[in-house]
C-alpha positions in Angstrom: -19.6 -86.7 -19.5 -20.6 -85.9 -15.9 -17.3 -87.5 -14.7 -15.3 -84.8 -16.4 -16.6 -82.1 -14.0 -14.3 -81.5 -11.0 -15.3 -79.6 -7.9 -13.9 -76.1 -7.6 -10.5 -76.1 -5.9 -8.7 -73.4 -3.8 -7.5 -70.5 -5.9 -5.3 -67.5 -5.7 -2.6 -69.2 -3.5 -4.9 -70.1 -0.6 -3.8 -73.7 -0.5 -2.2 -73.6 3.0 -5.3 -72.6 5.0 -5.8 -73.4 8.6 -8.3 -72.4 11.3 -12.0 -73.0 11.9 -13.0 -71.3 8.6 -16.1 -69.5 7.6 -19.6 -71.0 7.0 -20.5 -70.0 3.5 -23.9 -70.4 1.8 -24.4 -73.0 -0.9 -26.6 -72.5 -3.9 -28.4 -75.3 -5.8 -27.1 -76.6 -9.1 -29.8 -76.9 -11.8 -29.3 -78.7 -15.0 -29.1 -76.1 -17.8 -31.8 -76.5 -20.4 -29.2 -76.7 -23.2 -28.2 -80.2 -22.0 -31.6 -81.7 -22.6 -32.3 -79.8 -25.8 -28.8 -80.5 -27.3 -28.9 -77.0 -28.8 -26.9 -73.9 -27.7 -28.9 -71.0 -26.5 -28.2 -67.3 -27.4 -27.9 -64.5 -24.9 -27.0 -60.8 -25.2 -24.8 -60.9 -22.2 -22.9 -63.8 -20.4 -20.9 -63.1 -17.3 -18.3 -65.6 -16.3 -17.3 -65.5 -12.6 -19.5 -65.1 -9.5 -17.1 -63.1 -7.4 -17.7 -59.6 -6.2 -17.1 -58.0 -9.6 -19.3 -60.4 -11.6 -22.1 -60.3 -9.1 -22.0 -56.4 -8.9 -22.3 -56.3 -12.7 -25.1 -58.9 -12.7 -27.0 -57.0 -10.0 -26.6 -53.6 -11.8 -27.9 -55.1 -15.1 -30.8 -56.7 -13.3 -31.7 -53.3 -11.8 -31.5 -51.7 -15.2 -33.9 -54.4 -16.5 -31.3 -56.1 -18.7 -31.3 -59.9 -18.9 -28.1 -61.9 -18.6 -26.6 -65.3 -17.6 -23.9 -65.6 -15.0 -21.7 -68.8 -14.9 -19.7 -69.7 -11.8 -17.7 -72.9 -11.4 -18.5 -73.1 -7.7 -21.8 -73.2 -5.8 -21.0 -70.6 -3.1 -19.5 -67.2 -2.6 -16.0 -66.4 -1.4 -13.3 -69.1 -1.7 -14.7 -72.3 -0.4 -13.0 -73.3 2.9 -10.6 -70.5 2.6 -10.4 -66.8 3.5 -12.5 -63.7 3.9 -10.4 -62.1 1.1 -11.2 -58.4 0.6 -12.3 -56.5 3.7 -12.1 -52.7 3.1 -14.8 -51.1 1.0 -14.5 -47.5 -0.1 -17.1 -44.8 -0.1 -17.5 -45.1 -3.9 -18.2 -48.8 -3.6 -20.6 -48.2 -0.7 -22.4 -45.6 -2.9 -22.7 -48.2 -5.7 -24.1 -50.8 -3.3 -26.6 -48.2 -1.9 -27.9 -47.7 -5.4 -28.1 -51.5 -5.8 -30.1 -51.9 -2.6 -27.7 -53.7 -0.3 -25.8 -50.9 1.5 -27.9 -51.0 4.6 -27.1 -54.7 5.2 -23.4 -54.0 4.7 -23.5 -51.1 7.2 -25.3 -53.2 9.7 -22.8 -56.1 9.5 -19.6 -54.2 8.9 -17.4 -51.8 10.9 -17.2 -48.1 9.9 -13.8 -46.4 10.3 -12.1 -43.2 9.1 -9.0 -42.9 11.3 -5.7 -44.5 10.3 -2.6 -44.6 12.4 0.9 -45.6 11.3 3.7 -46.6 13.6 7.5 -47.2 13.3 8.4 -49.1 16.4 6.6 -47.5 19.3 6.4 -44.1 17.6 3.3 -42.9 15.7 4.7 -41.3 12.5 1.5 -40.6 10.5 -2.2 -40.4 11.0 -5.3 -39.3 9.1 -9.0 -38.9 9.6 -10.9 -39.3 6.3 -14.0 -37.6 7.8 -12.1 -34.3 7.8 -11.2 -34.6 4.1 -13.3 -32.9 1.5 -13.2 -35.9 -0.8 -15.1 -38.0 1.7 -17.1 -35.8 4.1 -20.2 -34.9 2.0 -21.5 -38.3 1.0 -24.3 -40.1 2.9 -22.0 -43.1 3.0 -18.9 -43.3 5.2 -15.3 -43.2 4.0 -14.8 -47.0 4.6 -16.6 -50.0 5.9 -14.7 -53.2 6.8 -16.6 -56.4 6.1 -15.6 -59.8 4.9 -16.0 -60.0 1.1 -18.2 -63.1 1.1 -20.9 -61.2 3.0 -21.3 -58.6 0.2 -21.2 -61.4 -2.4 -24.0 -63.2 -0.6 -26.1 -60.0 -0.3 -25.6 -59.5 -4.1 -26.8 -63.0 -4.8 -30.0 -62.5 -2.8 -30.6 -59.1 -4.4 -30.2 -60.6 -7.9 -32.7 -63.4 -7.1 -35.1 -60.7 -5.8 -34.8 -58.5 -8.9 -35.0 -61.3 -11.4 -33.9 -61.1 -15.0 -30.4 -62.5 -14.5 -29.9 -66.2 -14.3 -27.3 -67.5 -11.9 -25.9 -70.9 -13.0 -23.8 -72.5 -10.3 -21.2 -75.3 -11.0 -21.0 -74.2 -14.6 -17.3 -74.0 -15.7 -16.3 -72.5 -19.0 -13.8 -74.9 -20.7 -13.5 -73.4 -24.2 -14.2 -70.2 -26.0 -14.2 -68.7 -29.5 -15.7 -65.6 -31.2 -16.4 -64.4 -34.7 -18.3 -61.6 -36.4 -21.6 -63.3 -35.5 -21.2 -64.1 -31.8 -19.1 -65.7 -29.1 -19.5 -69.4 -28.3 -18.7 -70.8 -24.8 -18.4 -74.5 -24.0 -19.5 -75.2 -20.4 -18.9 -78.2 -18.2 -21.3 -79.1 -15.4 -22.0 -82.1 -13.1 -24.8 -83.1 -15.5 -22.7 -82.8 -18.7 -21.4 -80.3 -21.2 -23.2 -77.8 -23.3 -22.7 -74.6 -25.4 -24.2 -71.2 -25.3 -23.7 -68.1 -27.5 -23.5 -64.5 -26.5 -23.2 -61.1 -28.0 -21.0 -59.9 -25.1 -19.0 -61.9 -22.7 -17.7 -60.4 -19.4 -14.7 -62.1 -17.9 -14.8 -61.8 -14.1 -13.0 -65.1 -13.4 -10.1 -63.6 -11.5 -6.3 -63.4 -11.9 -6.0 -66.9 -13.4 -8.4 -66.1 -16.2 -8.3 -68.5 -19.1 -9.8 -65.9 -21.4 -6.5 -64.0 -21.5 -5.0 -66.9 -23.4 -8.2 -67.6 -25.4 -8.3 -64.1 -26.9 -4.5 -63.6 -27.0 -4.6 -60.7 -24.4 -1.2 -59.3 -23.6 -0.4 -58.5 -20.0 2.1 -56.1 -18.4 3.1 -57.8 -15.1 5.6 -57.4 -12.3 6.0 -60.2 -9.7 7.7 -59.4 -6.5 9.3 -61.5 -3.8 7.3 -59.9 -0.9 5.4 -62.5 1.2 2.7 -62.0 3.8 0.8 -64.2 6.2 -2.8 -63.2 6.7 -4.6 -64.2 9.9 -8.3 -63.7 10.7 -8.7 -64.0 14.4 -11.0 -63.3 17.4 -9.4 -62.5 20.7 -10.2 -61.3 24.2 -8.4 -58.0 23.9 -10.1 -55.3 21.8 -7.8 -52.7 20.1 -9.3 -49.4 18.8 -11.6 -49.6 15.8 -9.0 -47.9 13.6 -6.7 -48.8 10.8 -3.4 -49.4 12.5 -0.3 -50.2 10.5 3.3 -50.7 11.5 6.1 -50.1 9.1 8.6 -51.6 11.5 6.8 -53.7 14.1 9.1 -54.9 16.9 6.8 -57.9 17.4 7.3 -59.0 13.8 11.1 -58.8 13.4 10.7 -55.1 12.4 8.6 -55.9 9.4 5.3 -54.4 8.5 1.9 -55.3 10.1 -1.7 -54.3 9.3 -4.5 -54.5 11.8 -8.2 -54.2 10.9 -11.5 -55.1 12.6 -14.2 -56.7 10.4 -17.7 -58.1 10.9 -18.4 -60.7 13.6 -15.7 -59.3 15.8 -13.0 -60.8 13.6 -9.7 -59.0 13.3 -7.6 -59.2 10.1 -3.9 -59.1 11.0 -1.4 -59.1 8.0 2.2 -59.9 8.8 5.0 -59.2 6.4 7.3 -62.1 6.1 10.9 -62.5 4.9 11.3 -62.3 1.1 10.5 -65.5 -0.8 9.3 -67.2 2.4 7.8 -70.7 2.1 4.0 -70.3 2.2 3.3 -73.4 4.1 5.9 -72.6 6.7 4.9 -69.0 7.5 1.3 -70.0 7.7 1.7 -72.8 10.3 -0.8 -72.2 13.1 1.8 -72.4 15.9 3.9 -69.7 14.2 0.9 -67.5 13.8 0.0 -67.9 17.5 3.6 -66.9 18.4 3.3 -63.7 16.4 -0.1 -62.9 18.0 1.3 -63.5 21.5 4.2 -61.2 20.8 1.8 -58.5 19.6 -1.0 -58.8 22.1 0.6 -60.5 25.1 0.5 -64.0 26.6 -2.8 -63.2 28.5 -4.7 -62.7 25.3 -7.1 -65.6 24.4 -7.0 -66.2 20.6 -9.4 -68.0 18.3 -7.9 -68.5 14.8 -10.7 -68.3 12.2 -8.5 -68.5 9.1 -4.8 -68.3 8.2 -3.2 -68.2 4.8 -0.2 -66.8 2.8 -0.3 -64.1 0.3 2.2 -62.9 -2.4 1.7 -59.5 -3.8 2.1 -58.7 -7.4 0.9 -56.3 -10.0 -0.4 -57.0 -13.5 -2.7 -55.4 -16.0 -4.1 -56.5 -19.4 -3.0 -54.1 -22.1 -6.6 -53.9 -23.4 -9.7 -54.5 -21.4 -11.8 -55.2 -24.4 -11.0 -57.9 -27.0 -13.8 -58.2 -29.5 -16.8 -59.4 -27.6 -14.9 -60.0 -24.4 -14.6 -57.4 -21.6 -12.1 -58.0 -18.8 -12.9 -56.7 -15.4 -11.8 -57.1 -11.8 -8.8 -59.3 -11.2 -9.2 -60.7 -14.6 -8.2 -57.3 -15.9 -5.6 -56.2 -13.4 -4.1 -57.3 -10.1 -2.7 -54.7 -7.6 -1.2 -54.9 -4.2 -3.9 -54.4 -1.6 -2.4 -51.3 -0.1 -5.0 -48.6 0.2 -7.9 -50.9 -0.6 -7.4 -50.5 -4.4 -8.1 -54.2 -5.3 -11.7 -55.3 -5.1 -13.0 -51.8 -5.1 -11.7 -51.2 -8.6 -13.5 -54.3 -9.7 -16.7 -52.9 -8.3 -16.1 -49.7 -10.2 -15.4 -51.7 -13.4 -18.8 -53.4 -13.1 -20.6 -50.1 -12.4 -18.9 -48.5 -15.4 -19.8 -51.2 -17.9 -23.3 -52.0 -16.6 -24.9 -48.7 -17.5 -23.2 -48.6 -20.9 -24.3 -52.2 -21.8 -27.8 -51.2 -20.6 -27.8 -48.0 -22.7 -26.7 -49.9 -25.8 -29.1 -52.8 -25.3 -32.1 -50.4 -24.9 -31.1 -48.4 -28.0 -30.2 -45.3 -26.0 -26.5 -45.2 -27.0 -24.3 -46.2 -29.9 -22.3 -49.5 -29.6 -19.2 -47.3 -29.8 -19.9 -46.3 -26.3 -18.6 -49.7 -25.1 -15.1 -48.8 -26.3 -15.0 -46.1 -23.6 -15.0 -48.9 -20.9 -11.4 -49.7 -21.8 -10.4 -46.0 -22.0 -11.8 -45.2 -18.5 -11.1 -48.3 -16.5 -7.7 -49.1 -18.0 -6.7 -45.5 -17.1 -8.0 -46.2 -13.5 -6.1 -49.5 -13.4 -2.8 -47.9 -14.4 -3.3 -45.2 -11.8 -3.9 -47.9 -9.1 -0.9 -50.0 -10.2 1.4 -47.0 -10.0 0.1 -45.9 -6.5 0.3 -49.4 -5.0 3.7 -50.1 -6.4 5.1 -47.0 -4.7 3.7 -48.2 -1.4 5.2 -51.7 -1.9 8.6 -50.1 -2.6 8.3 -48.0 0.6 7.3 -51.0 2.7 10.1 -53.2 1.3 12.7 -51.1 -0.4 14.4 -53.0 -3.2 17.5 -50.7 -3.6 19.9 -49.0 -1.2 18.6 -45.6 -2.2 15.0 -46.6 -1.5 16.0 -47.8 1.9 17.9 -44.6 2.6 14.8 -42.6 1.6 12.5 -44.6 3.9 14.8 -44.4 6.9 15.2 -40.7 6.4 11.4 -40.2 6.1 10.7 -42.2 9.3 13.5 -40.3 11.2 12.0 -36.9 10.2 8.4 -38.0 10.7 9.2 -38.8 14.4 10.1 -35.2 14.9 8.5 -33.0 12.3 4.8 -32.9 11.1 5.7 -32.0 7.5 7.5 -35.2 6.9 4.6 -37.4 8.0 2.9 -36.8 4.6 5.8 -38.7 3.0 5.1 -41.9 5.0 3.4 -44.3 2.6 1.6 -47.3 4.0 -1.1 -47.1 1.3 -2.8 -44.1 -0.3 -6.4 -44.8 0.4 -8.5 -45.6 -2.6 -10.7 -42.9 -4.2 -13.0 -42.8 -7.2 -10.5 -42.6 -10.0 -10.8 -39.6 -12.4 -11.1 -40.4 -16.1 -8.6 -38.4 -18.1 -8.5 -40.3 -21.4 -12.2 -40.9 -22.1 -13.8 -40.4 -25.5 -17.2 -40.3 -23.7 -16.2 -37.3 -21.5 -15.4 -33.7 -22.3 -12.3 -32.2 -20.7 -14.5 -30.6 -18.1 -15.8 -34.1 -17.0 -14.4 -37.3 -15.8 -14.9 -36.7 -12.0 -17.0 -38.7 -9.6 -20.0 -37.1 -7.8 -20.5 -38.1 -4.2 -23.9 -39.3 -3.0 -24.7 -36.0 -1.4 -28.1 -34.9 0.0 -30.5 -32.2 -1.3 -34.2 -31.4 -0.9 -37.1 -32.5 -3.1 -39.7 -29.8 -3.9 -41.8 -30.8 -0.9 -38.8 -30.4 1.5 -38.2 -34.1 2.0 -34.5 -35.3 1.7 -33.1 -36.8 -1.4 -29.7 -38.0 -2.6 -27.8 -38.2 -5.9 -28.6 -41.9 -6.0 -32.3 -41.1 -5.8 -31.9 -38.9 -8.9 -30.1 -41.7 -10.7 -32.8 -44.2 -9.9 -35.4 -41.6 -11.1 -33.5 -41.2 -14.4 -33.6 -45.0 -14.8 -30.3 -45.3 -16.8 -30.6 -42.0 -18.6 -28.3 -39.0 -18.4 -29.2 -36.2 -16.0 -28.6 -32.5 -16.8 -28.4 -30.5 -13.6 -28.9 -26.8 -14.2 -27.8 -24.7 -11.2 -29.6 -21.5 -10.5 -32.1 -19.5 -12.5 -32.4 -20.2 -16.2 -33.8 -18.1 -19.0 -36.9 -19.1 -20.9 -34.8 -19.8 -23.9 -32.5 -22.2 -21.9 -35.6 -24.0 -20.5 -37.0 -24.4 -24.0 -33.8 -25.9 -25.2 -33.7 -28.3 -22.3 -37.3 -29.4 -23.0 -36.3 -30.0 -26.6 -33.2 -32.0 -25.6 -35.1 -34.2 -23.1 -37.8 -34.8 -25.8 -35.3 -36.1 -28.3 -32.5 -37.8 -26.3 -32.3 -40.2 -23.3 -31.8 -37.3 -21.0 -33.6 -35.9 -18.0 -33.2 -32.3 -16.8 -33.5 -30.9 -13.3 -33.2 -27.3 -12.1 -31.2 -27.0 -8.9 -32.2 -24.0 -6.8 -31.3 -22.6 -3.4 -33.9 -22.0 -0.7 -35.2 -18.7 -2.2 -35.1 -19.1 -6.0 -38.4 -19.6 -7.8 -38.4 -22.6 -10.1 -38.7 -22.1 -13.9 -38.6 -25.8 -14.8 -41.2 -28.5 -14.1 -38.5 -30.7 -12.5 -36.5 -29.0 -9.8 -34.8 -29.7 -6.5 -33.3 -27.5 -3.8 -29.6 -27.4 -2.7 -29.7 -25.0 0.3 -26.2 -26.0 1.5 -24.6 -26.1 -1.9 -23.5 -29.7 -1.4 -24.8 -30.9 -4.7 -23.2 -28.1 -6.6 -19.9 -28.6 -4.9 -20.0 -32.4 -5.5 -20.5 -31.6 -9.2 -17.4 -29.4 -9.2 -19.2 -26.3 -10.7 -19.8 -22.9 -9.3 -22.4 -20.1 -10.0 -24.8 -20.5 -12.9 -23.7 -23.7 -14.6 -24.8 -27.1 -15.7 -23.4 -30.6 -15.1 -24.2 -33.7 -17.2 -24.4 -36.6 -14.8 -24.0 -40.2 -16.0 -25.8 -43.2 -14.4 -22.5 -44.3 -12.7 -22.5 -40.9 -10.9 -19.6 -39.5 -13.0 -19.7 -36.1 -14.7 -19.6 -36.3 -18.5 -19.2 -32.6 -18.9 -19.9 -29.2 -17.4 -20.7 -25.8 -18.9 -22.2 -22.4 -18.4 -24.7 -21.9 -21.1 -27.5 -24.3 -22.3 -26.4 -24.3 -25.9 -24.7 -26.5 -28.5 -22.0 -27.4 -26.1 -24.5 -29.3 -24.0 -25.9 -31.1 -27.0 -22.5 -32.2 -28.2 -21.6 -33.4 -24.7 -24.8 -35.5 -24.6 -23.9 -37.1 -27.9 -20.3 -37.8 -26.8 -21.5 -39.4 -23.5 -23.7 -41.7 -25.5 -21.1 -42.7 -28.0 -22.4 -40.6 -30.9 -22.7 -36.9 -31.9 -26.3 -35.8 -32.1 -26.9 -34.4 -35.6 -29.5 -31.8 -34.6 -29.2 -29.1 -32.1 -32.2 -28.0 -30.1 -33.6 -24.7 -31.2 
């Protein structure tokens, strides 16, 4: 049976790769115990796919103390022998990675940036500085860090090994799947033979070619375009500014679009838009890439090509992100054009969303019905991201005469008038998606909370992520300002009967009434929670608000029940 296993091949259209490539770590294959025993094992959670989404989920589960098994058909991170793949990681993703314990390594290796400039020919037609925007400027993490995806995946692997509790099985390819009322059964092929294992929950993080879609009969809404790009990772002797530069009409690329980003290891990612339906092998030939680079940077620029490959953008989304025991996430759930860094970052958010819910259910803190809210929240986010990126794609390559007229008029106005520059669309930068259709959030909730700073009672600094670690997977009620004795009594009753922790948030002068309190002298925490004055905010482990309110009463109790997938029957007295 060992002969049936084939080494992992290139995926996602990276067949025509050239360049010196990247040196990726390799992890050991160990024969699964089921092969020797001849009996399938049973696990609560099996994750299929060791990309950035699956590894983020595995790491989060390990940190919550939940055991799981992760199966990956390869024995490395990234795409073996191919590209660096994703490079731009948003503030929300960086906040998640800080909670998981790998942010400092990412920040040390990657490149921080906040300024983006867009050109049409030689004219700058749009620019932004994310540090000046309220949606980014309060967090202890920057707006963006550029780093090759495989570095983050490698950091996650090492963190999972350090935490323990999640078993990583390399060179384990799932070849068949079925599910019933009792469990899901997976058939797995390895170099040592085949085996089966059973699971209560299966997470599909296998990417856009997921076999699980067919196995569970998942329907997909898809749109395939004819837009073609050539992606080049290069080092060169000239050093452009550390900014996101884009050209809508680049004179050095036949007036087609170009993206330019610096990543780790002094490697630049240059994306060149090609003619529609270009031949991938032809546009990715190294000599043609060098010609483009020479036109852009001049004949005196020394160039080392690290990796070259083609890319075809498309959008697709499964119509349901949960099918029985199977949860789709990352590219297995949806594929979006990479404009605005809305691809891999949404997969990271998928993992963060599902991890705390699985942990809460596994520990008996939440009802199983809470897991249904994963589809409601993350499918809503996926649809938002598909819509935003499709608009960018149409702006960059108009498909109708009217779209072309609109773009030309926009660029013409933007060259002369500031107001028109907001209409230039080379990618609306990714943000933490709001949840507008969630059964686990009240209408007052559904917004993300930045990882802002506050002060502990002894005056030492703390952050929202510190609060979440302290809560250890429980909900956190933040009560801002002074609270009455009755309100404090109700909070004590709630925390004694539900998986909730309560914290009073005070300014520099207020006297604490609760045992657990922190100080927010600059009001950053209150602003991040989107409340004002005397109010409360119910914070989830994924740093999203479940609900807000003014009085500590039955409204808060019902919000807690809703956030945990069930309505609490008793109100605190």
